[in-house]
C-alpha positions as CSV (number, residue, x, y, z in Angstrom):
1,M,-4.6,28.5,4.6
2,A,-4.6,24.8,2.8
3,L,-5.3,21.9,4.5
4,F,-2.9,20.1,2.1
5,K,0.7,21.1,0.3
6,R,1.0,20.7,-4.0
7,H,3.9,19.3,-2.9
8,T,6.0,17.7,0.0
9,V,9.9,17.2,1.1
10,G,10.9,13.8,1.8
11,K,13.0,12.3,3.8
12,P,16.9,11.6,3.0
13,G,16.6,7.8,1.5
14,E,12.9,7.3,1.1
15,W,11.5,5.7,-2.3
16,F,8.5,5.7,-3.9
17,Y,7.1,3.9,-6.6
18,C,4.6,6.7,-8.8
19,L,1.5,4.4,-10.0
20,E,0.8,6.9,-13.1
21,H,4.3,7.6,-14.0
22,K,5.4,3.4,-12.9
23,K,9.1,4.2,-12.2
24,V,11.0,5.4,-8.9
25,E,11.2,8.4,-7.4
26,E,13.8,9.4,-4.8
27,G,11.5,11.4,-2.4
28,P,7.9,12.0,-3.4
29,E,8.2,13.5,-6.4
30,C,4.1,13.0,-7.9
31,P,1.2,13.9,-5.8
32,A,0.3,11.1,-2.9
33,K,-2.7,9.8,-4.0
34,D,-0.5,8.7,-7.4
35,R,2.0,7.2,-5.5
36,F,3.1,4.2,-2.9
37,G,5.6,4.6,-0.4
38,P,7.8,5.9,1.4
39,Y,10.6,2.3,1.2
40,T,13.4,2.1,2.8
41,S,15.6,1.1,-0.7
42,R,15.2,1.6,-4.2
43,V,15.4,-1.8,-4.5
44,E,12.1,-2.1,-2.3
45,A,10.2,0.4,-3.8
46,E,10.9,-1.6,-7.4
47,H,9.1,-4.5,-6.6
48,A,6.2,-2.3,-5.1
49,M,3.3,-3.7,-7.5
50,D,5.0,-7.3,-6.8
51,T,4.6,-6.2,-2.8
52,A,0.9,-5.1,-3.3
53,R,-0.1,-7.8,-5.5
54,E,1.1,-11.0,-2.8
55,R,-0.5,-8.7,-0.1
56,N,-3.6,-8.3,-2.2
57,L,-3.7,-12.0,-2.1
58,E,-3.1,-12.9,0.9
59,W,-5.9,-10.5,2.3
60,E,-8.2,-11.9,-0.1
61,T,-7.5,-15.8,0.8
62,D,-7.9,-15.4,4.7
63,P,-10.7,-16.1,6.2
64,R,-10.9,-13.4,8.6
65,W,-11.6,-10.9,6.1
66,H,-14.8,-12.6,4.8
67,D,-18.0,-12.2,6.1
68,V,-19.0,-15.8,6.7
69,P,-21.0,-16.2,9.7
70,P,-18.8,-18.4,12.7
71,P,-20.5,-21.8,12.8
72,E,-23.6,-22.7,14.9
73,E,-22.9,-25.2,18.2
74,E,-25.2,-28.2,18.6
75,G,-27.5,-27.6,21.0
76,R,-28.4,-24.7,21.0
77,A,-32.2,-24.2,20.4
């Protein structure tokens, strides 16, 4: 028995953005490793790369995601 199926059938109304072909597809046409989604609308899938870019910028500038040691308290020995 195969661990992963080759082709996954999506639910109606699911949209994906294929990273390899740079296109929006309804239902998963390409392998999961090559796509973002699912999205609830075609427009949302069309903006997948913008969304990813915005989220990356937010994470890169979020101090909670950096390994910065907390400031030491004064008077501690």
